[in-house]
Every structure is written in structure tokens, then in C-alpha cells.
N, C-alpha and C positions, 0 to 999 in steps of 0.2 A: 640246654640253653632254650630260655622262652625271650621273648620279644615284648618289651613294655613299651607303649605308644601314649605320650603325653599331650593333651591338647592344650589350647589359649583358656579354655574356661575351668581348667583345672581336672578335667576328666581323666581318668586312665584307664586305657583298652588294652589288651593282649593280643596277639596275631596267634589266630587258630586256622591257618592254612588259605587255601583257595576252597570254591565251591564249583561245582561240575560246569558252571559257565566262565570259569576264571577270575570270577570276582574275588576281593580280599574278606574273610570272614575276619571280625573283631569280635572278641567277647568282653566281659566285664570281669571275668571271673580268672584267677591266674591258675586256677586248680585244671579249668577247661581248656587253658593254654596248650598249643600243640610243642612237642618237645624236640628240638633238633640238636643235631649233633654239632659240633665246634666247625667240621668241614664246609658246614653250609652259610657260614657266614657272608660269604660273597654275594649269595642269593639273597639272603635277610637284609642285605645293606640297600640293594637295588630296589626291594618291597619297603625299606624303610624311607629312601629318598621320593619314593612315588609318595606313600603317606605325609611326607613334608611339603611337597607340593600339593597335596589335596588338604591340607589346613592343619595339620599337627604341627607341634613346636618342637619336638626331640623325642627320640627313640633310645632305647639302651636294652642291653642284653643283661637278662637274670640266671645265675645259674643253678 
């Protein structure tokens, strides 16, 4: 499962984990996005909500 983030401008980014400083990494390629198990959905929801507060308009999961 991968996480897709959509912005107001129409830009689409994918979640690629966090760097060593705890900052969220976003990539523009689905191939480079990090794969997560279904059990991690709660943690991904928290990250998605944080991204919504930072300017994203929606996020969804890709199988």
C-alpha cells in the first residue's frame, strides 16, 4: 500500500517515509514511494492529516 497526496495546484506527490531528522519525504514518482503494510494505516492517517494541515487537499491509498 502506498500513499498518494494531492495538492490544490493539481500536483500529485507520494509519501516516501521520513528522513533522519524526522521530516516527511515526498517524491513525485509512484515507483519511488515507500510500500507499507495494511497494519500501518493508522500511522499513515496521522501523516496524512499532518499533510492536510500543511496545504494538501486530499490523500488516498494505492494498493
